[in-house]
C-alpha positions as CSV (number, residue, x, y, z in Angstrom):
1,M,0.0,0.0,0.0
2,K,2.8,2.4,0.9
3,H,4.6,1.5,-2.4
4,G,1.4,2.4,-4.3
5,K,1.2,5.8,-2.6
6,T,4.9,6.4,-3.3
7,V,4.4,5.7,-7.0
8,L,1.5,8.1,-7.2
9,L,3.3,10.9,-5.4
10,G,5.5,11.9,-8.3
11,P,2.6,12.1,-10.9
12,G,0.5,13.9,-8.3
13,L,3.1,16.6,-7.6
14,A,3.7,17.0,-11.4
15,L,0.0,17.5,-12.1
16,L,-0.3,19.9,-9.1
17,A,2.7,22.0,-10.4
18,W,1.2,21.9,-13.9
19,Y,-2.2,23.1,-12.5
20,L,-0.7,25.9,-10.5
21,I,1.5,27.2,-13.3
22,A,-1.5,27.2,-15.6
23,E,-3.9,28.8,-13.1
24,L,-1.4,31.5,-12.0
25,R,-0.7,32.3,-15.7
26,L,3.0,31.9,-15.2
27,V,3.0,30.8,-18.8
28,D,0.6,32.1,-21.4
29,A,-2.5,29.9,-21.4
30,F,-2.3,29.6,-25.2
31,F,1.1,27.8,-24.9
32,L,0.3,25.9,-21.7
33,P,-3.3,24.8,-21.2
34,G,-4.2,23.3,-17.8
35,P,-4.2,19.6,-17.0
36,I,-8.0,19.6,-16.8
37,A,-8.5,21.0,-20.2
38,T,-5.8,18.7,-21.6
39,I,-7.3,15.6,-20.1
40,S,-10.8,16.6,-21.3
41,E,-9.4,17.0,-24.8
42,L,-7.7,13.6,-24.6
43,L,-11.0,12.0,-23.5
44,E,-12.8,13.7,-26.4
45,L,-10.3,12.5,-28.9
46,A,-10.5,9.0,-27.5
47,V,-14.3,9.0,-27.8
48,G,-14.8,10.5,-31.2
49,G,-11.5,11.7,-32.6
50,G,-10.1,8.4,-33.8
51,I,-7.1,8.7,-31.5
52,I,-7.4,5.0,-30.5
53,T,-6.8,4.0,-34.1
54,D,-3.7,6.3,-34.2
55,A,-2.4,4.8,-31.0
56,L,-2.9,1.2,-32.1
57,L,-1.1,1.9,-35.4
58,T,1.8,3.5,-33.6
59,L,2.0,0.5,-31.2
60,E,1.9,-1.9,-34.1
61,R,5.0,-0.2,-35.6
62,V,6.7,-0.2,-32.3
63,F,5.9,-3.9,-31.7
64,L,7.3,-4.9,-35.1
65,A,10.4,-2.8,-34.7
66,F,11.0,-4.2,-31.2
67,V,10.5,-7.8,-32.3
68,I,13.0,-7.5,-35.1
69,A,15.5,-5.8,-32.7
70,V,15.1,-8.7,-30.2
71,L,15.5,-11.4,-32.9
72,V,18.7,-9.7,-34.1
73,G,20.1,-8.1,-30.9
74,I,20.0,-11.0,-28.4
75,P,21.5,-13.8,-30.6
76,V,24.3,-11.5,-31.9
77,G,24.9,-10.1,-28.4
78,L,25.2,-13.6,-27.0
79,F,27.6,-14.6,-29.6
80,L,29.8,-11.5,-29.2
81,G,29.6,-11.8,-25.4
82,T,31.0,-15.4,-25.5
83,S,33.7,-14.3,-28.1
84,R,35.5,-11.5,-26.4
85,R,38.1,-11.1,-29.1
86,V,35.4,-10.8,-31.8
87,Y,33.5,-8.2,-29.7
88,E,36.7,-6.1,-29.1
89,S,37.4,-6.1,-32.8
90,L,33.8,-4.8,-33.5
91,E,33.4,-2.6,-30.5
92,M,34.4,0.6,-32.3
93,V,31.9,-0.1,-35.1
94,I,29.1,-0.9,-32.5
95,D,29.8,2.3,-30.5
96,F,30.1,4.3,-33.7
97,F,26.6,3.4,-34.9
98,R,25.2,3.5,-31.3
99,S,26.4,7.1,-31.0
100,I,24.7,8.3,-34.1
101,P,21.1,9.7,-33.5
102,A,18.7,7.4,-35.3
103,T,16.9,10.4,-36.8
104,A,20.2,11.5,-38.5
105,I,20.3,8.3,-40.5
106,F,16.6,8.1,-41.2
107,P,17.0,9.7,-44.6
108,L,19.2,6.8,-45.6
109,F,16.5,4.3,-44.6
110,V,13.9,6.3,-46.6
111,V,16.1,6.0,-49.7
112,V,16.5,2.2,-49.2
113,F,13.0,1.3,-47.9
114,G,10.8,4.1,-49.2
115,I,8.4,6.3,-47.3
116,E,6.1,3.5,-46.2
117,D,6.0,1.9,-42.8
118,S,9.0,-0.3,-43.6
119,S,11.4,2.6,-43.3
120,K,10.0,3.7,-39.9
121,I,10.1,0.1,-38.6
122,A,13.6,-0.5,-40.0
123,V,15.3,2.6,-38.4
124,A,13.6,1.9,-35.0
125,S,14.7,-1.7,-35.1
126,F,18.2,-0.8,-36.1
127,A,18.7,1.6,-33.2
128,S,17.0,-0.7,-30.7
129,A,18.9,-3.8,-31.9
130,L,22.2,-2.0,-31.1
131,I,21.0,-1.2,-27.6
132,I,20.0,-4.8,-27.0
133,L,23.2,-6.2,-28.5
134,F,25.3,-4.0,-26.4
135,H,23.6,-4.9,-23.1
136,T,23.4,-8.6,-23.9
137,A,27.1,-8.8,-24.8
138,H,28.1,-6.9,-21.6
139,G,25.8,-9.1,-19.6
140,V,27.5,-12.2,-20.8
141,M,31.0,-10.8,-20.4
142,H,30.4,-9.5,-16.9
143,A,28.4,-12.5,-15.6
144,K,29.6,-13.9,-12.2
145,K,32.5,-16.2,-12.8
146,S,32.0,-18.3,-9.6
147,R,28.9,-20.1,-11.0
148,T,30.5,-20.7,-14.3
149,L,33.6,-22.2,-12.6
150,A,31.4,-24.3,-10.4
151,A,29.5,-25.7,-13.4
152,R,32.8,-26.5,-15.2
153,L,34.2,-28.3,-12.1
154,M,31.1,-30.5,-12.1
155,G,31.9,-31.5,-15.7
156,A,29.5,-29.3,-17.6
157,T,30.3,-28.8,-21.3
158,K,30.7,-25.3,-22.8
159,L,27.2,-25.5,-24.3
160,Q,25.7,-26.6,-20.9
161,V,27.5,-23.8,-19.1
162,F,26.2,-21.3,-21.6
163,R,22.6,-22.8,-21.6
164,F,22.2,-23.3,-17.8
165,V,24.5,-20.6,-16.3
166,S,25.8,-17.8,-18.6
167,F,22.5,-17.1,-20.3
168,W,20.6,-16.8,-17.0
169,E,23.4,-14.8,-15.5
170,C,23.1,-12.2,-18.2
171,L,19.3,-12.0,-18.2
172,P,19.1,-9.0,-15.8
173,Q,21.3,-7.0,-18.2
174,I,19.3,-8.2,-21.2
175,F,16.2,-6.9,-19.6
176,V,17.8,-3.5,-19.1
177,G,18.5,-3.4,-22.8
178,L,15.0,-4.5,-23.6
179,R,13.4,-1.8,-21.5
180,T,15.7,0.9,-23.0
181,A,15.1,-0.5,-26.6
182,V,11.3,-0.5,-26.4
183,S,11.3,3.1,-25.1
184,L,13.7,4.1,-27.9
185,S,11.5,2.3,-30.5
186,L,8.5,4.3,-29.3
187,V,10.4,7.6,-29.5
188,I,11.8,6.9,-33.0
189,V,8.5,5.7,-34.4
190,V,6.6,8.8,-33.2
191,V,9.3,11.1,-34.5
192,T,9.3,9.5,-38.0
193,E,5.5,9.6,-38.1
194,M,5.8,13.4,-37.5
195,F,8.1,14.2,-40.3
196,I,7.6,11.5,-42.9
197,G,4.3,11.0,-44.7
198,T,1.9,8.5,-43.0
199,Y,-1.8,8.3,-43.0
200,A,-2.2,7.8,-39.3
201,G,-0.3,7.5,-36.0
202,L,0.4,9.5,-32.9
203,G,3.2,11.4,-34.5
204,R,1.0,12.3,-37.5
205,R,-1.8,13.5,-35.3
206,L,0.7,15.6,-33.3
207,I,2.1,17.4,-36.3
208,D,-1.4,17.9,-37.7
209,F,-2.5,19.6,-34.5
210,Q,0.7,21.8,-34.7
211,Y,-0.3,23.0,-38.1
212,V,-3.7,24.2,-37.0
213,Y,-2.4,25.5,-33.6
214,N,-4.6,23.1,-31.6
215,I,-2.4,23.4,-28.5
216,E,-4.7,21.4,-26.2
217,G,-4.7,18.6,-28.8
218,M,-0.9,18.6,-28.9
219,Y,-0.6,18.3,-25.2
220,A,-3.2,15.6,-25.2
221,I,-1.1,13.5,-27.7
222,I,2.1,14.2,-25.7
223,L,0.3,13.1,-22.5
224,L,-1.0,9.9,-24.2
225,T,2.4,9.0,-25.6
226,G,4.0,9.4,-22.2
227,I,1.3,7.2,-20.6
228,I,1.8,4.5,-23.2
229,G,5.6,4.6,-22.7
230,Y,5.1,4.4,-18.9
231,L,2.8,1.4,-19.2
232,I,5.1,-0.4,-21.6
233,N,8.0,0.1,-19.2
234,A,5.8,-1.0,-16.2
235,V,5.0,-4.3,-18.1
236,F,8.7,-5.0,-18.7
237,I,9.5,-4.3,-15.0
238,L,6.8,-6.7,-13.9
239,L,8.0,-9.3,-16.4
240,E,11.6,-8.8,-15.2
241,R,10.6,-9.4,-11.6
242,R,8.9,-12.6,-12.5
243,V,11.6,-14.0,-14.8
244,V,14.8,-12.9,-13.0
245,H,13.4,-12.9,-9.4
246,W,16.6,-14.6,-8.3
247,S,18.8,-11.7,-9.5
248,G,21.1,-10.4,-6.8
249,K,20.9,-13.6,-4.7
């Protein structure tokens, strides 16, 4: 019960600060509508504005990008983590691409994949796969050596050590990469929806509201995107607690 109150304390204080700033007119009301007006606009969009369709389409793109990133990032990360020399030879290349903002290389993906959904999904999966790969590889390389040594002393083969010890040892770090990657996928997909032609999506709706100066609508979309991101992260935290409940023991 206390944990639930603690979780709600931050959002409550943020809403209170937002309400006071808007009510006291510390910022022009045109540029910062209050939370009540914003939430009312969000509910109106949800009921009759088609925002649910936009949110579902954005989530579909995020899901596809994330799945591709997982299918690429985890196997490659596991391989590089168990082959330290190979990782060290590729480390500069990995860090190079990981340091480039995904939006900076998006034009290249548009040239290759076109302006359809494939380019948005591809650039999000590319950036997310690098994050997952990096965390997975480091999770394998920095796993506790005592359990690996104990398994080898008991006669386990390299494959058995990897399957029953190393993989589980690096799972906490993998989950860190997954949580970071899914959030990054959401950010990239929304940004690409804003600036590259698409018929629907939260990013498209946000930029449309900007064009017509629907400020309340803009804040409503931003609020909804933040809520979606928070809920996705909460799901991964819950999954992590169930899967790696032994972490730290």
